[in-house]
C-alpha positions as CSV (number, residue, x, y, z in Angstrom):
1,M,0.0,0.0,0.0
2,T,1.3,3.5,-0.8
3,N,2.7,5.2,2.3
4,P,0.5,8.3,2.8
5,H,3.7,10.3,3.6
6,N,4.7,9.9,-0.1
7,V,1.7,12.1,-0.9
8,G,3.0,14.8,1.4
9,P,1.3,16.6,4.3
10,R,-1.8,18.6,3.4
11,P,-2.6,22.0,4.8
12,K,-5.5,21.6,7.2
13,S,-7.2,24.6,5.7
14,K,-7.3,23.3,2.2
15,L,-9.2,20.3,0.7
16,P,-7.0,18.3,-1.7
17,A,-8.4,18.9,-5.2
18,E,-8.1,15.2,-6.1
19,L,-10.5,14.3,-3.4
20,L,-13.2,16.9,-4.3
21,P,-15.2,14.4,-6.4
22,I,-15.5,12.0,-3.4
23,F,-16.9,14.8,-1.3
24,F,-19.4,15.9,-3.9
25,I,-20.6,12.4,-4.7
26,S,-20.9,11.5,-1.0
27,A,-23.1,14.6,-0.6
28,V,-25.3,13.5,-3.5
29,L,-25.8,10.0,-2.1
30,D,-26.8,11.4,1.3
31,A,-29.1,13.8,-0.4
32,N,-31.0,10.9,-1.9
33,L,-31.1,9.1,1.4
34,G,-32.4,12.2,3.2
35,S,-35.1,12.9,0.6
36,I,-36.4,9.3,0.9
37,L,-36.4,9.5,4.7
38,A,-38.4,12.7,4.6
39,L,-41.0,11.2,2.2
40,L,-41.7,8.1,4.2
41,A,-44.8,9.6,5.9
42,E,-46.1,10.6,2.5
43,I,-45.5,7.1,1.1
44,R,-47.4,5.7,4.0
45,T,-50.4,7.9,3.3
46,Q,-50.3,7.7,-0.5
47,F,-50.0,3.9,-0.7
48,G,-51.6,2.8,2.5
49,I,-48.5,1.2,4.0
50,D,-48.7,0.5,7.7
51,P,-45.9,1.4,10.2
52,F,-44.5,-2.2,10.0
53,G,-44.2,-1.8,6.3
54,I,-42.5,1.5,6.6
55,G,-40.0,-0.1,9.0
56,L,-39.5,-2.9,6.5
57,I,-38.6,-0.3,3.8
58,G,-36.1,1.4,6.1
59,G,-34.6,-1.8,7.5
60,S,-34.1,-3.4,4.1
61,G,-31.6,-0.7,3.1
62,F,-29.6,-1.5,6.2
63,V,-29.5,-5.2,5.4
64,S,-28.1,-4.7,1.9
65,A,-25.6,-2.2,3.2
66,V,-24.4,-4.8,5.7
67,I,-24.0,-7.4,2.9
68,A,-22.0,-4.9,0.8
69,Q,-19.7,-3.8,3.6
70,I,-19.0,-7.3,4.8
71,G,-18.6,-8.9,1.4
72,L,-17.3,-6.1,-0.8
73,A,-15.4,-3.5,1.3
74,R,-12.2,-5.5,1.5
75,L,-11.9,-5.3,-2.3
76,A,-11.0,-1.6,-2.0
77,D,-7.9,-2.7,0.0
78,R,-6.8,-4.9,-2.9
79,G,-6.6,-2.0,-5.4
80,H,-10.2,-1.9,-6.6
81,A,-11.5,1.2,-4.8
82,R,-12.4,2.9,-8.1
83,V,-14.4,-0.1,-9.3
84,M,-16.2,-0.2,-5.9
85,M,-17.2,3.4,-6.2
86,I,-18.6,3.0,-9.7
87,F,-20.5,-0.1,-8.7
88,G,-22.0,1.8,-5.8
89,L,-23.2,4.6,-8.0
90,V,-24.7,2.2,-10.5
91,M,-26.7,0.4,-7.8
92,V,-28.0,3.8,-6.5
93,A,-29.1,4.7,-10.0
94,L,-31.0,1.4,-10.3
95,S,-32.6,1.9,-7.0
96,L,-33.9,5.3,-8.0
97,A,-35.3,3.9,-11.2
98,V,-37.2,1.3,-9.2
99,L,-38.5,3.8,-6.7
100,A,-39.7,6.1,-9.4
101,Q,-42.3,3.6,-10.6
102,A,-43.0,1.9,-7.3
103,D,-46.6,1.6,-6.1
104,S,-46.4,-1.3,-3.7
105,L,-44.6,-2.2,-0.5
106,W,-42.3,-4.8,-2.1
107,Q,-41.3,-2.4,-4.9
108,F,-40.3,0.2,-2.3
109,V,-38.4,-2.5,-0.4
110,S,-36.6,-3.6,-3.6
111,G,-35.6,0.0,-4.3
112,R,-34.3,0.6,-0.8
113,L,-32.3,-2.7,-0.9
114,L,-30.5,-1.5,-4.0
115,L,-29.9,1.9,-2.5
116,G,-28.3,0.3,0.6
117,L,-26.2,-1.9,-1.6
118,G,-24.9,1.2,-3.4
119,H,-24.1,3.1,-0.3
120,G,-22.4,0.0,1.3
121,A,-20.1,-0.4,-1.7
122,F,-19.2,3.3,-2.2
123,L,-18.5,4.6,1.3
124,P,-15.8,2.2,2.6
125,A,-13.8,2.7,-0.7
126,A,-14.3,6.4,-0.4
127,R,-13.2,6.6,3.2
128,R,-10.2,4.4,2.6
129,T,-9.1,6.8,-0.2
130,V,-9.5,9.8,2.0
131,I,-7.6,8.2,4.9
132,V,-4.7,7.1,2.7
133,M,-4.4,10.3,0.7
134,A,-4.8,12.6,3.7
135,G,-1.9,11.3,5.8
136,A,-1.6,13.3,9.0
137,D,-4.8,15.2,8.2
138,A,-7.0,12.1,8.1
139,G,-9.0,13.1,11.2
140,T,-9.8,16.6,9.8
141,L,-10.6,15.3,6.3
142,L,-12.8,12.5,7.7
143,G,-14.7,15.3,9.5
144,R,-15.0,17.3,6.4
145,L,-16.2,14.2,4.5
146,G,-18.9,13.7,7.1
147,A,-19.8,17.4,6.8
148,A,-20.1,17.0,3.0
149,Q,-22.4,14.1,3.6
150,M,-24.5,16.2,6.0
151,I,-24.7,19.0,3.5
152,G,-26.3,16.5,1.1
153,F,-28.5,15.3,3.9
154,L,-29.4,19.0,4.6
155,V,-30.4,19.7,1.0
156,G,-32.1,16.3,0.3
157,P,-35.1,16.4,2.6
158,L,-36.0,20.0,1.9
159,L,-35.4,19.7,-1.8
160,G,-37.3,16.4,-1.9
161,S,-40.2,17.9,-0.1
162,I,-40.3,20.9,-2.5
163,L,-40.1,18.7,-5.6
164,F,-42.8,16.5,-4.3
165,G,-45.1,19.5,-3.7
166,F,-44.6,20.7,-7.3
167,A,-44.1,17.5,-9.3
168,G,-45.0,14.4,-7.3
169,L,-43.2,11.4,-5.9
170,S,-41.9,9.9,-9.1
171,A,-40.3,13.2,-10.2
172,V,-38.2,13.3,-7.0
173,F,-36.6,10.0,-7.8
174,L,-36.2,10.7,-11.5
175,I,-34.4,13.9,-10.9
176,S,-32.2,12.2,-8.3
177,L,-31.4,9.5,-10.9
178,A,-30.2,12.1,-13.4
179,V,-27.9,13.7,-10.8
180,V,-26.4,10.3,-9.8
181,A,-25.8,9.4,-13.4
182,G,-24.0,12.6,-13.9
183,C,-21.6,11.7,-11.0
184,V,-20.3,8.5,-12.6
185,P,-17.7,10.3,-14.9
186,L,-16.4,12.2,-11.9
187,I,-14.9,9.0,-10.4
188,A,-12.3,9.0,-13.2
189,R,-10.9,12.3,-11.8
190,I,-10.3,10.8,-8.3
191,K,-6.6,10.1,-7.5
192,I,-6.8,6.7,-5.9
193,D,-4.1,4.6,-4.3
194,T,-3.9,1.5,-6.5
195,D,-1.3,-0.5,-4.5
196,A,-3.0,-3.5,-2.9
197,A,-2.6,-4.3,0.7
198,P,-1.0,-7.8,1.4
199,H,-3.6,-10.4,0.6
200,R,-4.6,-12.4,3.7
201,K,-7.2,-14.9,4.3
202,R,-9.7,-14.4,7.1
203,V,-9.2,-10.7,7.2
204,L,-12.4,-10.1,9.2
205,R,-11.6,-12.7,11.8
206,G,-8.2,-11.1,12.3
207,L,-9.8,-7.7,12.7
208,L,-12.3,-9.1,15.2
209,R,-9.4,-10.4,17.4
210,R,-8.2,-6.9,18.1
211,P,-9.5,-5.4,21.3
212,G,-9.8,-2.0,19.8
213,M,-12.0,-3.3,17.0
214,Q,-14.1,-5.2,19.5
215,S,-14.6,-2.0,21.5
216,M,-15.6,0.0,18.5
217,I,-18.1,-2.6,17.3
218,C,-19.6,-2.8,20.7
219,M,-20.1,1.0,20.6
220,A,-21.6,0.8,17.1
221,I,-24.2,-1.8,18.2
222,G,-25.8,0.7,20.5
223,Y,-25.1,3.9,18.6
224,Y,-26.3,2.8,15.2
225,G,-29.6,1.5,16.6
226,S,-30.7,5.1,16.9
227,F,-30.4,5.5,13.2
228,G,-32.7,2.5,12.7
229,L,-35.3,4.4,14.7
230,Y,-34.8,7.6,12.7
231,E,-35.0,5.7,9.4
232,S,-38.2,3.9,10.3
233,I,-40.4,6.1,12.5
234,W,-39.0,9.7,12.7
235,A,-41.0,11.1,9.9
236,I,-44.1,9.3,11.2
237,F,-43.5,10.5,14.7
238,L,-43.3,14.1,13.5
239,S,-46.4,13.6,11.4
240,D,-48.3,12.2,14.4
241,L,-47.2,15.3,16.4
242,G,-49.0,17.4,13.8
243,A,-46.0,18.3,11.6
244,S,-46.6,19.0,7.9
245,Q,-44.5,17.4,5.1
246,W,-42.7,20.8,4.8
247,F,-41.9,20.8,8.5
248,I,-40.6,17.2,8.3
249,G,-38.3,18.1,5.5
250,L,-37.1,21.2,7.4
251,N,-36.5,19.1,10.6
252,L,-34.3,16.6,8.8
253,T,-32.5,19.5,7.1
254,L,-31.8,21.3,10.4
255,F,-30.4,18.1,11.9
256,A,-27.5,18.3,9.4
257,V,-26.5,21.9,10.3
258,P,-24.6,21.2,13.6
259,M,-22.9,18.3,12.0
260,I,-21.7,20.4,9.1
261,L,-20.4,23.1,11.5
262,F,-18.8,20.8,14.1
263,A,-17.7,17.6,12.2
264,P,-14.3,19.0,11.1
265,L,-13.7,20.2,14.6
266,G,-14.6,16.7,15.9
267,G,-12.0,15.2,13.5
268,R,-9.3,17.5,14.8
269,L,-10.2,16.7,18.4
270,A,-10.1,13.0,17.6
271,S,-6.6,13.4,16.2
272,R,-5.4,15.4,19.1
273,Y,-6.9,13.7,22.1
274,G,-7.6,10.2,20.9
275,A,-10.2,9.0,18.4
276,M,-11.7,6.3,20.6
277,K,-12.0,8.5,23.6
278,M,-13.7,11.3,21.6
279,A,-16.1,8.8,20.0
280,F,-17.1,7.6,23.5
281,I,-17.6,11.1,24.8
282,G,-19.8,11.9,21.7
283,V,-22.0,8.9,22.3
284,A,-22.4,9.7,26.0
285,V,-23.6,13.2,25.0
286,T,-26.3,11.9,22.7
287,I,-27.9,9.4,25.2
288,P,-29.9,11.8,27.3
289,F,-31.5,13.4,24.2
290,V,-32.5,10.0,22.7
291,A,-34.1,9.1,26.1
292,S,-36.1,12.3,26.2
293,Y,-37.6,12.3,22.6
294,G,-40.5,10.0,23.5
295,M,-41.6,12.4,26.2
296,I,-41.9,15.4,23.9
297,E,-45.3,16.4,22.5
298,S,-44.2,19.4,20.4
299,A,-42.6,19.0,17.0
300,I,-40.8,22.4,17.6
301,A,-39.4,21.3,21.0
302,L,-38.3,18.0,19.5
303,T,-36.4,19.8,16.7
304,I,-34.6,22.0,19.3
305,L,-33.4,18.9,21.3
306,M,-32.4,17.2,18.1
307,L,-30.1,20.1,17.2
308,F,-28.2,19.6,20.5
309,Q,-27.9,15.9,19.9
310,A,-26.4,16.6,16.5
311,V,-23.4,18.2,18.1
312,G,-22.6,15.0,19.8
313,D,-23.1,13.1,16.5
314,A,-20.7,15.5,14.8
315,L,-18.0,14.3,17.2
316,V,-18.9,10.6,17.0
317,M,-18.8,10.4,13.2
318,P,-15.2,11.3,12.4
319,A,-13.8,10.0,15.7
320,S,-15.2,6.6,15.2
321,Q,-14.1,6.3,11.6
322,L,-10.6,7.4,12.6
323,A,-10.5,5.0,15.6
324,V,-11.4,2.1,13.3
325,A,-8.7,3.1,10.8
326,E,-6.1,3.2,13.6
327,V,-6.9,-0.4,14.7
328,S,-7.3,-1.8,11.2
329,G,-3.7,-1.9,10.0
330,D,-3.4,-2.4,6.3
331,D,-7.1,-3.4,6.0
332,I,-8.5,0.1,6.2
333,A,-11.6,-0.4,4.0
334,A,-12.2,-3.9,5.5
335,G,-12.2,-2.3,8.9
336,Q,-14.5,0.5,7.9
337,G,-16.8,-2.0,6.3
338,L,-16.8,-4.3,9.3
339,F,-17.6,-1.5,11.7
340,G,-20.3,-0.1,9.5
341,A,-21.8,-3.5,8.8
342,C,-22.1,-4.4,12.5
343,G,-23.7,-1.1,13.2
344,L,-26.1,-1.2,10.3
345,A,-27.1,-4.8,11.1
346,V,-28.4,-3.5,14.4
347,A,-30.0,-0.5,12.7
348,A,-31.8,-2.9,10.4
349,A,-33.1,-4.9,13.3
350,I,-34.3,-1.8,15.1
351,A,-35.9,-0.4,12.0
352,F,-37.8,-3.7,11.4
353,V,-39.2,-3.7,15.0
354,G,-39.3,0.0,15.6
355,G,-42.6,0.6,13.8
356,A,-44.3,-2.3,15.6
357,V,-43.0,-1.1,19.0
358,Y,-44.0,2.4,18.2
359,S,-47.6,1.3,17.4
360,A,-47.9,-1.0,20.4
361,Y,-46.2,0.9,23.2
362,G,-45.7,4.4,22.0
363,P,-42.6,6.6,21.5
364,A,-41.7,6.9,25.2
365,V,-41.0,3.2,25.6
366,L,-39.3,3.0,22.2
367,F,-36.8,5.9,22.7
368,A,-36.1,5.1,26.4
369,S,-35.3,1.5,25.5
370,Q,-32.9,2.7,22.8
371,A,-31.2,5.0,25.2
372,C,-30.7,2.1,27.7
373,I,-29.1,0.0,24.9
374,M,-26.8,2.8,24.0
375,A,-25.7,3.2,27.6
376,I,-25.0,-0.5,28.2
377,T,-23.0,-0.9,25.0
378,L,-21.0,2.2,25.7
379,L,-20.0,0.8,29.0
380,G,-19.1,-2.5,27.3
381,A,-17.1,-0.6,24.7
382,Y,-15.1,1.3,27.4
383,Y,-14.3,-2.0,29.1
384,L,-13.1,-3.6,25.9
385,G,-11.1,-0.6,24.8
386,R,-9.8,0.7,28.1
387,K,-6.2,-0.2,27.2
388,T,-6.4,1.4,23.8
389,L,-7.7,4.8,25.0
390,G,-5.4,7.7,24.7
391,P,-4.0,10.3,22.2
392,K,-3.0,8.8,18.9
393,S,-2.4,10.9,15.8
394,S,-3.6,9.9,12.3
395,A,0.0,10.1,11.2
396,N,0.8,7.3,13.6
397,A,-2.1,5.3,12.3
398,A,-0.8,5.8,8.8
399,V,2.6,4.5,9.7
400,E,1.0,1.4,11.3
401,S,-1.3,0.9,8.3
402,S,1.8,0.4,6.1
403,S,3.8,-1.7,8.5
404,S,1.6,-3.8,10.7
405,P,2.3,-7.5,10.6
406,P,-0.2,-10.0,9.3
407,L,-2.4,-11.5,11.9
408,P,-2.4,-15.3,12.5
């Protein structure tokens, strides 16, 4: 694998031009995801899909993303990052074509499966490329990549709601399809490390033997579950509180604002004070807000609390990705894929059952239970990673990633 120091240190104030397409495409993909999330309440109303069906639509995307990250992410470590990114965009384009003509539950599920597969293929390859090319600035640039994704997520719900109001549901997906198709040629402009990491069998087993990876996966199990709830019932929850489709789109847009503002800072803090430590602190900050959501009866108050939670998320996002990179050695994309897949598997399970629990027991029980799960897994993650906690720069991680010995 190319030593990141051969690329040379990057000024922290400047984004490398060769990485700009990755940041732009990542924003586009999250814009698509955000617009679909915002329109779930309208899909429920227009097609008569019950809350369990909405949860099935949301959860199916997590399932396919898990499959992609477990089965395909490691290919990016073997010199195929560009192919993985192209494949991801093609799958997203296919998903939007399916969603544009969907009028039944299983068609929406099929489209969401393809969308998850595309995201699961693209993101580990993209993050590996950023980490390798950034060198000592990996933490900062991971934060900026997360901010770019949140910019997309900011634009997506509001733009999707506006397009829906003027042109209908199918038009939202068709316009998104055209934008994604236009992104495919941009991948040729990305400067990608083509040197393959040493080929080893049982890469995932080797990663799972590492206490640091065990710790981060334990954290992901609790933390990602909250995303399963947001995917499956957040738009419905807001709708039940009396929010209009326009307000739902605005709510999801506002969620991205603190993450855009604070994610680069979160990446710098992770590099300076220890990525794993900062990830744990970020998760701890979000738990009280998750617990309180079910007790709120005002959509406006819910939105205000959500903005405070997003500050913690802005720290967790780059810190967790950098921490996983630090414990993954040569297998950066495989580590990112494994971490993401474990979290998304839990998110899928929560999304599948979230709608049913919401209908049977209400939001208070649902969100309080999720907060308890987050607290328990955070304590477990701290126990597993207690010997790994401490300051560790992304430059040190880069050196280790090019010199770590094969695992038995």
